[in-house]
mmCIF file as Biopython writes it, N, C-alpha, C and O atoms, coordinates in Angstrom:
data_model
#
loop_
_atom_site.group_PDB
_atom_site.id
_atom_site.type_symbol
_atom_site.label_atom_id
_atom_site.label_alt_id
_atom_site.label_comp_id
_atom_site.label_asym_id
_atom_site.label_entity_id
_atom_site.label_seq_id
_atom_site.pdbx_PDB_ins_code
_atom_site.Cartn_x
_atom_site.Cartn_y
_atom_site.Cartn_z
_atom_site.occupancy
_atom_site.B_iso_or_equiv
_atom_site.auth_seq_id
_atom_site.auth_asym_id
_atom_site.pdbx_PDB_model_num
ATOM 1   N N  . UNK A ? 1  ? 0.592  -1.165  -0.112 1.0 0.0 1  A 1 
ATOM 2   C CA . UNK A ? 1  ? 0.245  0.205   -0.037 1.0 0.0 1  A 1 
ATOM 3   C C  . UNK A ? 1  ? 0.782  0.860   -0.006 1.0 0.0 1  A 1 
ATOM 4   O O  . UNK A ? 1  ? 1.679  0.876   0.837  1.0 0.0 1  A 1 
ATOM 5   N N  . UNK A ? 2  ? 0.576  2.089   -1.102 1.0 0.0 2  A 1 
ATOM 6   C CA . UNK A ? 2  ? 1.352  3.346   -0.916 1.0 0.0 2  A 1 
ATOM 7   C C  . UNK A ? 2  ? 0.747  4.465   0.111  1.0 0.0 2  A 1 
ATOM 8   O O  . UNK A ? 2  ? -0.461 4.695   0.157  1.0 0.0 2  A 1 
ATOM 9   N N  . UNK A ? 3  ? 1.672  5.114   0.901  1.0 0.0 3  A 1 
ATOM 10  C CA . UNK A ? 3  ? 1.465  6.191   1.732  1.0 0.0 3  A 1 
ATOM 11  C C  . UNK A ? 3  ? 2.217  7.203   1.612  1.0 0.0 3  A 1 
ATOM 12  O O  . UNK A ? 3  ? 3.300  6.945   1.087  1.0 0.0 3  A 1 
ATOM 13  N N  . UNK A ? 4  ? 2.006  8.530   1.977  1.0 0.0 4  A 1 
ATOM 14  C CA . UNK A ? 4  ? 2.593  9.779   2.045  1.0 0.0 4  A 1 
ATOM 15  C C  . UNK A ? 4  ? 3.253  10.177  3.394  1.0 0.0 4  A 1 
ATOM 16  O O  . UNK A ? 4  ? 2.495  10.547  4.291  1.0 0.0 4  A 1 
ATOM 17  N N  . UNK A ? 5  ? 4.389  10.144  3.592  1.0 0.0 5  A 1 
ATOM 18  C CA . UNK A ? 5  ? 4.461  10.789  5.099  1.0 0.0 5  A 1 
ATOM 19  C C  . UNK A ? 5  ? 4.260  12.434  5.185  1.0 0.0 5  A 1 
ATOM 20  O O  . UNK A ? 5  ? 4.880  13.250  4.502  1.0 0.0 5  A 1 
ATOM 21  N N  . UNK A ? 6  ? 3.491  12.662  5.946  1.0 0.0 6  A 1 
ATOM 22  C CA . UNK A ? 6  ? 3.008  14.100  6.042  1.0 0.0 6  A 1 
ATOM 23  C C  . UNK A ? 6  ? 3.607  14.568  7.261  1.0 0.0 6  A 1 
ATOM 24  O O  . UNK A ? 6  ? 3.961  15.739  7.128  1.0 0.0 6  A 1 
ATOM 25  N N  . UNK A ? 7  ? 3.861  14.088  8.422  1.0 0.0 7  A 1 
ATOM 26  C CA . UNK A ? 7  ? 4.460  14.681  9.315  1.0 0.0 7  A 1 
ATOM 27  C C  . UNK A ? 7  ? 5.502  13.624  10.010 1.0 0.0 7  A 1 
ATOM 28  O O  . UNK A ? 7  ? 5.370  12.405  9.909  1.0 0.0 7  A 1 
ATOM 29  N N  . UNK A ? 8  ? 6.401  14.175  10.623 1.0 0.0 8  A 1 
ATOM 30  C CA . UNK A ? 8  ? 7.666  13.362  11.356 1.0 0.0 8  A 1 
ATOM 31  C C  . UNK A ? 8  ? 7.636  13.677  12.893 1.0 0.0 8  A 1 
ATOM 32  O O  . UNK A ? 8  ? 7.695  14.901  13.004 1.0 0.0 8  A 1 
ATOM 33  N N  . UNK A ? 9  ? 7.572  13.105  14.068 1.0 0.0 9  A 1 
ATOM 34  C CA . UNK A ? 9  ? 7.714  13.212  15.014 1.0 0.0 9  A 1 
ATOM 35  C C  . UNK A ? 9  ? 8.887  12.769  15.996 1.0 0.0 9  A 1 
ATOM 36  O O  . UNK A ? 9  ? 9.769  12.406  15.219 1.0 0.0 9  A 1 
ATOM 37  N N  . UNK A ? 10 ? 9.233  12.651  16.940 1.0 0.0 10 A 1 
ATOM 38  C CA . UNK A ? 10 ? 10.324 12.285  17.702 1.0 0.0 10 A 1 
ATOM 39  C C  . UNK A ? 10 ? 10.471 10.664  17.256 1.0 0.0 10 A 1 
ATOM 40  O O  . UNK A ? 10 ? 11.524 10.245  16.776 1.0 0.0 10 A 1 
ATOM 41  N N  . UNK A ? 11 ? 9.396  9.875   17.451 1.0 0.0 11 A 1 
ATOM 42  C CA . UNK A ? 11 ? 9.904  8.249   17.486 1.0 0.0 11 A 1 
ATOM 43  C C  . UNK A ? 11 ? 8.830  7.794   16.470 1.0 0.0 11 A 1 
ATOM 44  O O  . UNK A ? 11 ? 8.858  6.585   16.239 1.0 0.0 11 A 1 
ATOM 45  N N  . UNK A ? 12 ? 7.754  8.617   15.721 1.0 0.0 12 A 1 
ATOM 46  C CA . UNK A ? 12 ? 6.756  7.888   14.747 1.0 0.0 12 A 1 
ATOM 47  C C  . UNK A ? 12 ? 6.549  9.253   13.708 1.0 0.0 12 A 1 
ATOM 48  O O  . UNK A ? 12 ? 6.878  10.413  13.951 1.0 0.0 12 A 1 
ATOM 49  N N  . UNK A ? 13 ? 5.884  8.706   12.458 1.0 0.0 13 A 1 
ATOM 50  C CA . UNK A ? 13 ? 5.678  9.505   11.484 1.0 0.0 13 A 1 
ATOM 51  C C  . UNK A ? 13 ? 4.138  9.604   11.148 1.0 0.0 13 A 1 
ATOM 52  O O  . UNK A ? 13 ? 3.486  8.781   11.790 1.0 0.0 13 A 1 
ATOM 53  N N  . UNK A ? 14 ? 3.460  10.328  10.383 1.0 0.0 14 A 1 
ATOM 54  C CA . UNK A ? 14 ? 1.955  10.148  10.131 1.0 0.0 14 A 1 
ATOM 55  C C  . UNK A ? 14 ? 1.922  10.338  8.625  1.0 0.0 14 A 1 
ATOM 56  O O  . UNK A ? 14 ? 2.264  11.257  7.882  1.0 0.0 14 A 1 
ATOM 57  N N  . UNK A ? 15 ? 1.345  9.041   8.430  1.0 0.0 15 A 1 
ATOM 58  C CA . UNK A ? 15 ? 1.315  8.676   6.822  1.0 0.0 15 A 1 
ATOM 59  C C  . UNK A ? 15 ? -0.013 8.738   6.592  1.0 0.0 15 A 1 
ATOM 60  O O  . UNK A ? 15 ? -0.820 8.330   7.428  1.0 0.0 15 A 1 
ATOM 61  N N  . UNK A ? 16 ? -0.405 9.304   5.324  1.0 0.0 16 A 1 
ATOM 62  C CA . UNK A ? 16 ? -1.786 9.397   5.142  1.0 0.0 16 A 1 
ATOM 63  C C  . UNK A ? 16 ? -1.278 8.281   3.864  1.0 0.0 16 A 1 
ATOM 64  O O  . UNK A ? 16 ? -0.262 8.308   3.169  1.0 0.0 16 A 1 
ATOM 65  N N  . UNK A ? 17 ? -2.491 7.265   3.882  1.0 0.0 17 A 1 
ATOM 66  C CA . UNK A ? 17 ? -2.392 6.181   2.988  1.0 0.0 17 A 1 
ATOM 67  C C  . UNK A ? 17 ? -3.103 6.797   1.484  1.0 0.0 17 A 1 
ATOM 68  O O  . UNK A ? 17 ? -3.401 7.958   1.203  1.0 0.0 17 A 1 
ATOM 69  N N  . UNK A ? 18 ? -3.232 5.592   0.702  1.0 0.0 18 A 1 
ATOM 70  C CA . UNK A ? 18 ? -3.796 6.179   -0.387 1.0 0.0 18 A 1 
ATOM 71  C C  . UNK A ? 18 ? -5.425 6.114   -0.681 1.0 0.0 18 A 1 
ATOM 72  O O  . UNK A ? 18 ? -6.045 6.357   -1.715 1.0 0.0 18 A 1 
ATOM 73  N N  . UNK A ? 19 ? -5.996 5.583   0.967  1.0 0.0 19 A 1 
ATOM 74  C CA . UNK A ? 19 ? -7.475 5.854   0.932  1.0 0.0 19 A 1 
ATOM 75  C C  . UNK A ? 19 ? -7.907 6.804   1.756  1.0 0.0 19 A 1 
ATOM 76  O O  . UNK A ? 19 ? -9.052 6.819   2.207  1.0 0.0 19 A 1 
ATOM 77  N N  . UNK A ? 20 ? -6.857 7.826   2.061  1.0 0.0 20 A 1 
ATOM 78  C CA . UNK A ? 20 ? -6.864 9.034   2.602  1.0 0.0 20 A 1 
ATOM 79  C C  . UNK A ? 20 ? -6.807 8.762   4.131  1.0 0.0 20 A 1 
ATOM 80  O O  . UNK A ? 20 ? -6.621 9.862   4.651  1.0 0.0 20 A 1 
ATOM 81  N N  . UNK A ? 21 ? -6.868 7.976   4.916  1.0 0.0 21 A 1 
ATOM 82  C CA . UNK A ? 21 ? -6.668 7.708   6.253  1.0 0.0 21 A 1 
ATOM 83  C C  . UNK A ? 21 ? -5.267 7.828   6.374  1.0 0.0 21 A 1 
ATOM 84  O O  . UNK A ? 21 ? -4.292 7.532   5.683  1.0 0.0 21 A 1 
ATOM 85  N N  . UNK A ? 22 ? -5.519 8.477   7.719  1.0 0.0 22 A 1 
ATOM 86  C CA . UNK A ? 22 ? -3.895 8.805   8.472  1.0 0.0 22 A 1 
ATOM 87  C C  . UNK A ? 22 ? -3.351 7.597   9.553  1.0 0.0 22 A 1 
ATOM 88  O O  . UNK A ? 22 ? -4.137 7.264   10.441 1.0 0.0 22 A 1 
ATOM 89  N N  . UNK A ? 23 ? -2.318 7.090   9.501  1.0 0.0 23 A 1 
ATOM 90  C CA . UNK A ? 23 ? -1.874 5.920   10.175 1.0 0.0 23 A 1 
ATOM 91  C C  . UNK A ? 23 ? -0.770 6.886   10.942 1.0 0.0 23 A 1 
ATOM 92  O O  . UNK A ? 23 ? -0.396 7.990   10.547 1.0 0.0 23 A 1 
ATOM 93  N N  . UNK A ? 24 ? -0.312 6.142   12.226 1.0 0.0 24 A 1 
ATOM 94  C CA . UNK A ? 24 ? 0.633  6.570   12.971 1.0 0.0 24 A 1 
ATOM 95  C C  . UNK A ? 24 ? 1.778  5.221   12.910 1.0 0.0 24 A 1 
ATOM 96  O O  . UNK A ? 24 ? 1.644  4.078   13.349 1.0 0.0 24 A 1 
ATOM 97  N N  . UNK A ? 25 ? 2.857  5.815   12.232 1.0 0.0 25 A 1 
ATOM 98  C CA . UNK A ? 25 ? 3.991  4.758   11.883 1.0 0.0 25 A 1 
ATOM 99  C C  . UNK A ? 25 ? 5.184  4.774   12.968 1.0 0.0 25 A 1 
ATOM 100 O O  . UNK A ? 25 ? 5.591  5.895   13.272 1.0 0.0 25 A 1 
ATOM 101 N N  . UNK A ? 26 ? 5.691  3.853   13.483 1.0 0.0 26 A 1 
ATOM 102 C CA . UNK A ? 26 ? 7.298  3.915   13.797 1.0 0.0 26 A 1 
ATOM 103 C C  . UNK A ? 26 ? 8.089  4.313   12.979 1.0 0.0 26 A 1 
ATOM 104 O O  . UNK A ? 26 ? 8.081  3.858   11.835 1.0 0.0 26 A 1 
ATOM 105 N N  . UNK A ? 27 ? 8.936  5.233   13.366 1.0 0.0 27 A 1 
ATOM 106 C CA . UNK A ? 27 ? 10.102 5.658   12.745 1.0 0.0 27 A 1 
ATOM 107 C C  . UNK A ? 27 ? 11.087 4.848   12.119 1.0 0.0 27 A 1 
ATOM 108 O O  . UNK A ? 27 ? 11.644 5.057   11.041 1.0 0.0 27 A 1 
ATOM 109 N N  . UNK A ? 28 ? 11.292 3.619   13.143 1.0 0.0 28 A 1 
ATOM 110 C CA . UNK A ? 28 ? 11.893 2.471   12.789 1.0 0.0 28 A 1 
ATOM 111 C C  . UNK A ? 28 ? 12.035 1.818   11.687 1.0 0.0 28 A 1 
ATOM 112 O O  . UNK A ? 28 ? 13.049 1.370   11.151 1.0 0.0 28 A 1 
ATOM 113 N N  . UNK A ? 29 ? 10.399 1.783   11.233 1.0 0.0 29 A 1 
ATOM 114 C CA . UNK A ? 29 ? 9.894  0.655   10.726 1.0 0.0 29 A 1 
ATOM 115 C C  . UNK A ? 29 ? 10.212 1.679   9.029  1.0 0.0 29 A 1 
ATOM 116 O O  . UNK A ? 29 ? 9.967  1.071   7.986  1.0 0.0 29 A 1 
ATOM 117 N N  . UNK A ? 30 ? 10.614 2.815   8.953  1.0 0.0 30 A 1 
ATOM 118 C CA . UNK A ? 30 ? 10.573 3.527   8.029  1.0 0.0 30 A 1 
ATOM 119 C C  . UNK A ? 30 ? 11.976 3.764   6.925  1.0 0.0 30 A 1 
ATOM 120 O O  . UNK A ? 30 ? 12.955 4.355   7.382  1.0 0.0 30 A 1 
ATOM 121 N N  . UNK A ? 31 ? 11.990 3.439   5.971  1.0 0.0 31 A 1 
ATOM 122 C CA . UNK A ? 31 ? 13.540 3.938   5.250  1.0 0.0 31 A 1 
ATOM 123 C C  . UNK A ? 31 ? 14.224 4.905   6.011  1.0 0.0 31 A 1 
ATOM 124 O O  . UNK A ? 31 ? 13.629 5.802   6.608  1.0 0.0 31 A 1 
ATOM 125 N N  . UNK A ? 32 ? 15.723 4.731   6.018  1.0 0.0 32 A 1 
ATOM 126 C CA . UNK A ? 32 ? 16.400 5.412   6.636  1.0 0.0 32 A 1 
ATOM 127 C C  . UNK A ? 32 ? 16.422 6.929   5.606  1.0 0.0 32 A 1 
ATOM 128 O O  . UNK A ? 32 ? 16.619 6.720   4.409  1.0 0.0 32 A 1 
ATOM 129 N N  . UNK A ? 33 ? 16.298 7.865   5.883  1.0 0.0 33 A 1 
ATOM 130 C CA . UNK A ? 33 ? 16.310 9.200   5.440  1.0 0.0 33 A 1 
ATOM 131 C C  . UNK A ? 33 ? 14.936 9.454   4.838  1.0 0.0 33 A 1 
ATOM 132 O O  . UNK A ? 33 ? 14.808 10.088  3.790  1.0 0.0 33 A 1 
ATOM 133 N N  . UNK A ? 34 ? 13.809 8.900   5.584  1.0 0.0 34 A 1 
ATOM 134 C CA . UNK A ? 34 ? 12.689 9.324   4.783  1.0 0.0 34 A 1 
ATOM 135 C C  . UNK A ? 34 ? 12.544 10.633  5.404  1.0 0.0 34 A 1 
ATOM 136 O O  . UNK A ? 34 ? 12.923 10.889  6.546  1.0 0.0 34 A 1 
ATOM 137 N N  . UNK A ? 35 ? 11.946 11.502  4.558  1.0 0.0 35 A 1 
ATOM 138 C CA . UNK A ? 35 ? 11.220 13.036  4.907  1.0 0.0 35 A 1 
ATOM 139 C C  . UNK A ? 35 ? 9.903  13.073  4.509  1.0 0.0 35 A 1 
ATOM 140 O O  . UNK A ? 35 ? 9.330  12.420  3.638  1.0 0.0 35 A 1 
ATOM 141 N N  . UNK A ? 36 ? 9.414  14.094  5.414  1.0 0.0 36 A 1 
ATOM 142 C CA . UNK A ? 36 ? 8.484  14.621  4.859  1.0 0.0 36 A 1 
ATOM 143 C C  . UNK A ? 36 ? 7.958  14.915  3.523  1.0 0.0 36 A 1 
ATOM 144 O O  . UNK A ? 36 ? 8.606  15.777  2.930  1.0 0.0 36 A 1 
ATOM 145 N N  . UNK A ? 37 ? 6.819  14.363  2.806  1.0 0.0 37 A 1 
ATOM 146 C CA . UNK A ? 37 ? 6.508  14.742  1.737  1.0 0.0 37 A 1 
ATOM 147 C C  . UNK A ? 37 ? 6.773  13.454  0.617  1.0 0.0 37 A 1 
ATOM 148 O O  . UNK A ? 37 ? 6.442  13.436  -0.568 1.0 0.0 37 A 1 
ATOM 149 N N  . UNK A ? 38 ? 7.396  12.522  1.305  1.0 0.0 38 A 1 
ATOM 150 C CA . UNK A ? 38 ? 8.100  11.375  0.609  1.0 0.0 38 A 1 
ATOM 151 C C  . UNK A ? 38 ? 7.083  10.039  0.587  1.0 0.0 38 A 1 
ATOM 152 O O  . UNK A ? 38 ? 6.668  9.504   1.615  1.0 0.0 38 A 1 
ATOM 153 N N  . UNK A ? 39 ? 6.717  9.543   -0.957 1.0 0.0 39 A 1 
ATOM 154 C CA . UNK A ? 39 ? 6.047  8.438   -0.547 1.0 0.0 39 A 1 
ATOM 155 C C  . UNK A ? 39 ? 6.753  7.196   -0.355 1.0 0.0 39 A 1 
ATOM 156 O O  . UNK A ? 39 ? 7.780  6.931   -0.979 1.0 0.0 39 A 1 
ATOM 157 N N  . UNK A ? 40 ? 6.041  6.160   0.793  1.0 0.0 40 A 1 
ATOM 158 C CA . UNK A ? 40 ? 6.950  5.255   0.931  1.0 0.0 40 A 1 
ATOM 159 C C  . UNK A ? 40 ? 5.965  3.936   0.917  1.0 0.0 40 A 1 
ATOM 160 O O  . UNK A ? 40 ? 4.861  4.319   1.305  1.0 0.0 40 A 1 
ATOM 161 N N  . UNK A ? 41 ? 5.943  2.604   0.632  1.0 0.0 41 A 1 
ATOM 162 C CA . UNK A ? 41 ? 5.281  1.333   0.232  1.0 0.0 41 A 1 
ATOM 163 C C  . UNK A ? 41 ? 5.301  0.816   1.660  1.0 0.0 41 A 1 
ATOM 164 O O  . UNK A ? 41 ? 6.216  1.042   2.451  1.0 0.0 41 A 1 
ATOM 165 N N  . UNK A ? 42 ? 4.159  0.069   1.933  1.0 0.0 42 A 1 
ATOM 166 C CA . UNK A ? 42 ? 3.397  -0.252  3.376  1.0 0.0 42 A 1 
ATOM 167 C C  . UNK A ? 42 ? 3.164  -1.627  3.060  1.0 0.0 42 A 1 
ATOM 168 O O  . UNK A ? 42 ? 2.478  -1.835  2.059  1.0 0.0 42 A 1 
ATOM 169 N N  . UNK A ? 43 ? 3.607  -2.644  3.729  1.0 0.0 43 A 1 
ATOM 170 C CA . UNK A ? 43 ? 3.103  -3.748  4.100  1.0 0.0 43 A 1 
ATOM 171 C C  . UNK A ? 43 ? 2.625  -4.053  5.089  1.0 0.0 43 A 1 
ATOM 172 O O  . UNK A ? 43 ? 3.326  -4.192  6.091  1.0 0.0 43 A 1 
ATOM 173 N N  . UNK A ? 44 ? 1.285  -4.249  5.111  1.0 0.0 44 A 1 
ATOM 174 C CA . UNK A ? 44 ? 0.459  -4.781  6.410  1.0 0.0 44 A 1 
ATOM 175 C C  . UNK A ? 44 ? 0.372  -5.806  6.642  1.0 0.0 44 A 1 
ATOM 176 O O  . UNK A ? 44 ? 0.006  -6.290  5.571  1.0 0.0 44 A 1 
ATOM 177 N N  . UNK A ? 45 ? 0.447  -6.575  7.327  1.0 0.0 45 A 1 
ATOM 178 C CA . UNK A ? 45 ? 0.356  -8.102  7.562  1.0 0.0 45 A 1 
ATOM 179 C C  . UNK A ? 45 ? 0.392  -8.746  8.896  1.0 0.0 45 A 1 
ATOM 180 O O  . UNK A ? 45 ? 0.828  -8.034  9.801  1.0 0.0 45 A 1 
ATOM 181 N N  . UNK A ? 46 ? 0.122  -9.622  9.117  1.0 0.0 46 A 1 
ATOM 182 C CA . UNK A ? 46 ? 0.383  -10.231 10.470 1.0 0.0 46 A 1 
ATOM 183 C C  . UNK A ? 46 ? 1.078  -11.544 10.189 1.0 0.0 46 A 1 
ATOM 184 O O  . UNK A ? 46 ? 1.253  -11.915 9.028  1.0 0.0 46 A 1 
ATOM 185 N N  . UNK A ? 47 ? 1.494  -12.281 11.267 1.0 0.0 47 A 1 
ATOM 186 C CA . UNK A ? 47 ? 2.058  -13.549 11.222 1.0 0.0 47 A 1 
ATOM 187 C C  . UNK A ? 47 ? 0.956  -14.534 11.190 1.0 0.0 47 A 1 
ATOM 188 O O  . UNK A ? 47 ? 0.011  -14.288 11.941 1.0 0.0 47 A 1 
ATOM 189 N N  . UNK A ? 48 ? 0.876  -15.957 10.225 1.0 0.0 48 A 1 
ATOM 190 C CA . UNK A ? 48 ? 0.060  -16.796 10.750 1.0 0.0 48 A 1 
ATOM 191 C C  . UNK A ? 48 ? -0.289 -17.253 11.944 1.0 0.0 48 A 1 
ATOM 192 O O  . UNK A ? 48 ? 0.523  -17.201 12.868 1.0 0.0 48 A 1 
ATOM 193 N N  . UNK A ? 49 ? -1.573 -17.784 12.123 1.0 0.0 49 A 1 
ATOM 194 C CA . UNK A ? 49 ? -1.910 -18.099 13.496 1.0 0.0 49 A 1 
ATOM 195 C C  . UNK A ? 49 ? -1.509 -19.793 13.609 1.0 0.0 49 A 1 
ATOM 196 O O  . UNK A ? 49 ? -1.510 -20.452 12.570 1.0 0.0 49 A 1 
ATOM 197 N N  . UNK A ? 50 ? -1.287 -20.222 14.472 1.0 0.0 50 A 1 
ATOM 198 C CA . UNK A ? 50 ? -1.122 -21.741 14.570 1.0 0.0 50 A 1 
ATOM 199 C C  . UNK A ? 50 ? -2.022 -22.633 14.512 1.0 0.0 50 A 1 
ATOM 200 O O  . UNK A ? 50 ? -1.844 -23.841 14.664 1.0 0.0 50 A 1 
ATOM 201 N N  . UNK A ? 51 ? -3.278 -21.949 14.233 1.0 0.0 51 A 1 
ATOM 202 C CA . UNK A ? 51 ? -4.804 -23.002 14.101 1.0 0.0 51 A 1 
ATOM 203 C C  . UNK A ? 51 ? -4.927 -23.109 12.214 1.0 0.0 51 A 1 
ATOM 204 O O  . UNK A ? 51 ? -4.315 -22.671 11.240 1.0 0.0 51 A 1 
ATOM 205 N N  . UNK A ? 52 ? -6.073 -23.943 12.489 1.0 0.0 52 A 1 
ATOM 206 C CA . UNK A ? 52 ? -6.597 -24.103 10.995 1.0 0.0 52 A 1 
ATOM 207 C C  . UNK A ? 52 ? -7.311 -22.616 10.619 1.0 0.0 52 A 1 
ATOM 208 O O  . UNK A ? 52 ? -7.428 -22.543 9.396  1.0 0.0 52 A 1 
ATOM 209 N N  . UNK A ? 53 ? -7.643 -21.836 11.059 1.0 0.0 53 A 1 
ATOM 210 C CA . UNK A ? 53 ? -8.312 -20.517 10.747 1.0 0.0 53 A 1 
ATOM 211 C C  . UNK A ? 53 ? -6.973 -19.715 10.466 1.0 0.0 53 A 1 
ATOM 212 O O  . UNK A ? 53 ? -6.995 -18.581 10.944 1.0 0.0 53 A 1 
ATOM 213 N N  . UNK A ? 54 ? -6.390 -19.889 10.128 1.0 0.0 54 A 1 
ATOM 214 C CA . UNK A ? 54 ? -5.310 -18.886 9.790  1.0 0.0 54 A 1 
ATOM 215 C C  . UNK A ? 54 ? -6.009 -17.493 9.055  1.0 0.0 54 A 1 
ATOM 216 O O  . UNK A ? 54 ? -5.917 -16.385 9.584  1.0 0.0 54 A 1 
ATOM 217 N N  . UNK A ? 55 ? -6.879 -17.780 7.463  1.0 0.0 55 A 1 
ATOM 218 C CA . UNK A ? 55 ? -7.008 -16.752 6.791  1.0 0.0 55 A 1 
ATOM 219 C C  . UNK A ? 55 ? -8.031 -15.835 8.027  1.0 0.0 55 A 1 
ATOM 220 O O  . UNK A ? 55 ? -7.802 -14.659 8.310  1.0 0.0 55 A 1 
ATOM 221 N N  . UNK A ? 56 ? -9.079 -16.598 8.604  1.0 0.0 56 A 1 
ATOM 222 C CA . UNK A ? 56 ? -9.645 -15.607 9.540  1.0 0.0 56 A 1 
ATOM 223 C C  . UNK A ? 56 ? -9.088 -14.797 10.644 1.0 0.0 56 A 1 
ATOM 224 O O  . UNK A ? 56 ? -9.369 -13.635 10.938 1.0 0.0 56 A 1 
ATOM 225 N N  . UNK A ? 57 ? -8.057 -15.794 11.339 1.0 0.0 57 A 1 
ATOM 226 C CA . UNK A ? 57 ? -7.564 -14.735 12.506 1.0 0.0 57 A 1 
ATOM 227 C C  . UNK A ? 57 ? -6.761 -13.575 11.930 1.0 0.0 57 A 1 
ATOM 228 O O  . UNK A ? 57 ? -6.768 -12.436 12.397 1.0 0.0 57 A 1 
ATOM 229 N N  . UNK A ? 58 ? -5.951 -14.048 10.688 1.0 0.0 58 A 1 
ATOM 230 C CA . UNK A ? 58 ? -5.153 -13.018 10.357 1.0 0.0 58 A 1 
ATOM 231 C C  . UNK A ? 58 ? -6.013 -11.498 9.928  1.0 0.0 58 A 1 
ATOM 232 O O  . UNK A ? 58 ? -5.567 -10.389 10.223 1.0 0.0 58 A 1 
ATOM 233 N N  . UNK A ? 59 ? -7.123 -11.691 9.291  1.0 0.0 59 A 1 
ATOM 234 C CA . UNK A ? 59 ? -8.005 -10.627 8.628  1.0 0.0 59 A 1 
ATOM 235 C C  . UNK A ? 59 ? -8.674 -9.807  10.210 1.0 0.0 59 A 1 
ATOM 236 O O  . UNK A ? 59 ? -8.813 -8.595  10.379 1.0 0.0 59 A 1 
ATOM 237 N N  . UNK A ? 60 ? -8.932 -10.706 11.011 1.0 0.0 60 A 1 
ATOM 238 C CA . UNK A ? 60 ? -9.151 -10.258 12.334 1.0 0.0 60 A 1 
ATOM 239 C C  . UNK A ? 60 ? -8.429 -9.202  12.714 1.0 0.0 60 A 1 
ATOM 240 O O  . UNK A ? 60 ? -8.760 -8.018  12.773 1.0 0.0 60 A 1 
ATOM 241 N N  . UNK A ? 61 ? -7.083 -9.893  13.049 1.0 0.0 61 A 1 
ATOM 242 C CA . UNK A ? 61 ? -6.224 -9.096  13.537 1.0 0.0 61 A 1 
ATOM 243 C C  . UNK A ? 61 ? -5.863 -7.976  13.040 1.0 0.0 61 A 1 
ATOM 244 O O  . UNK A ? 61 ? -5.705 -6.944  13.691 1.0 0.0 61 A 1 
ATOM 245 N N  . UNK A ? 62 ? -5.697 -8.113  11.769 1.0 0.0 62 A 1 
ATOM 246 C CA . UNK A ? 62 ? -5.325 -7.085  10.849 1.0 0.0 62 A 1 
ATOM 247 C C  . UNK A ? 62 ? -6.663 -5.768  11.065 1.0 0.0 62 A 1 
ATOM 248 O O  . UNK A ? 62 ? -6.521 -4.546  11.101 1.0 0.0 62 A 1 
ATOM 249 N N  . UNK A ? 63 ? -7.633 -6.406  11.151 1.0 0.0 63 A 1 
ATOM 250 C CA . UNK A ? 63 ? -8.576 -5.057  11.214 1.0 0.0 63 A 1 
ATOM 251 C C  . UNK A ? 63 ? -8.517 -4.647  12.511 1.0 0.0 63 A 1 
ATOM 252 O O  . UNK A ? 63 ? -9.026 -3.529  12.590 1.0 0.0 63 A 1 
ATOM 253 N N  . UNK A ? 64 ? -8.101 -5.068  13.629 1.0 0.0 64 A 1 
ATOM 254 C CA . UNK A ? 64 ? -8.012 -4.583  14.668 1.0 0.0 64 A 1 
ATOM 255 C C  . UNK A ? 64 ? -7.004 -3.843  14.866 1.0 0.0 64 A 1 
ATOM 256 O O  . UNK A ? 64 ? -7.035 -2.992  15.755 1.0 0.0 64 A 1 
ATOM 257 N N  . UNK A ? 65 ? -5.985 -4.014  14.126 1.0 0.0 65 A 1 
ATOM 258 C CA . UNK A ? 65 ? -4.455 -3.400  14.167 1.0 0.0 65 A 1 
ATOM 259 C C  . UNK A ? 65 ? -5.000 -2.100  13.449 1.0 0.0 65 A 1 
ATOM 260 O O  . UNK A ? 65 ? -4.763 -1.024  13.998 1.0 0.0 65 A 1 
ATOM 261 N N  . UNK A ? 66 ? -5.757 -2.118  12.189 1.0 0.0 66 A 1 
ATOM 262 C CA . UNK A ? 66 ? -6.059 -1.135  11.231 1.0 0.0 66 A 1 
ATOM 263 C C  . UNK A ? 66 ? -6.783 -0.085  12.623 1.0 0.0 66 A 1 
ATOM 264 O O  . UNK A ? 66 ? -6.189 0.986   12.748 1.0 0.0 66 A 1 
ATOM 265 N N  . UNK A ? 67 ? -7.660 -0.255  13.365 1.0 0.0 67 A 1 
ATOM 266 C CA . UNK A ? 67 ? -8.526 0.424   13.903 1.0 0.0 67 A 1 
ATOM 267 C C  . UNK A ? 67 ? -7.656 1.046   15.026 1.0 0.0 67 A 1 
ATOM 268 O O  . UNK A ? 67 ? -7.744 2.260   15.213 1.0 0.0 67 A 1 
ATOM 269 N N  . UNK A ? 68 ? -6.869 0.337   15.742 1.0 0.0 68 A 1 
ATOM 270 C CA . UNK A ? 68 ? -6.130 0.724   16.685 1.0 0.0 68 A 1 
ATOM 271 C C  . UNK A ? 68 ? -5.225 2.034   16.160 1.0 0.0 68 A 1 
ATOM 272 O O  . UNK A ? 68 ? -5.054 3.053   16.830 1.0 0.0 68 A 1 
ATOM 273 N N  . UNK A ? 69 ? -4.759 1.830   15.015 1.0 0.0 69 A 1 
ATOM 274 C CA . UNK A ? 69 ? -3.342 2.675   14.541 1.0 0.0 69 A 1 
ATOM 275 C C  . UNK A ? 69 ? -3.766 4.013   13.488 1.0 0.0 69 A 1 
ATOM 276 O O  . UNK A ? 69 ? -3.041 4.793   12.869 1.0 0.0 69 A 1 
ATOM 277 N N  . UNK A ? 70 ? -5.401 3.889   13.592 1.0 0.0 70 A 1 
ATOM 278 C CA . UNK A ? 70 ? -5.861 5.420   13.006 1.0 0.0 70 A 1 
ATOM 279 C C  . UNK A ? 70 ? -5.398 6.270   14.054 1.0 0.0 70 A 1 
ATOM 280 O O  . UNK A ? 70 ? -5.006 5.904   15.162 1.0 0.0 70 A 1 
ATOM 281 N N  . UNK A ? 71 ? -5.486 7.593   13.556 1.0 0.0 71 A 1 
ATOM 282 C CA . UNK A ? 71 ? -5.320 8.867   13.955 1.0 0.0 71 A 1 
ATOM 283 C C  . UNK A ? 71 ? -6.577 9.488   13.926 1.0 0.0 71 A 1 
ATOM 284 O O  . UNK A ? 71 ? -7.070 9.679   12.815 1.0 0.0 71 A 1 
ATOM 285 N N  . UNK A ? 72 ? -7.233 9.865   14.989 1.0 0.0 72 A 1 
ATOM 286 C CA . UNK A ? 72 ? -8.294 10.434  15.324 1.0 0.0 72 A 1 
ATOM 287 C C  . UNK A ? 72 ? -8.440 12.068  14.905 1.0 0.0 72 A 1 
ATOM 288 O O  . UNK A ? 72 ? -9.458 12.693  15.203 1.0 0.0 72 A 1 
#
């Protein structure tokens, strides 16, 4: 997913996603030298669960993480 860095704070950046939502993202997970106004590519995923419901569990966890990381 493409995102644009719109603000950089001390330990995180605010990214604007292609769907216009804003996301708080740890600086350590951005490429070195990342600056405001630069576009980056994000891969949002979770590790597979240990049971047979991998797809459902992963989708459910991703939805929770997405809601938790939104900027109000």
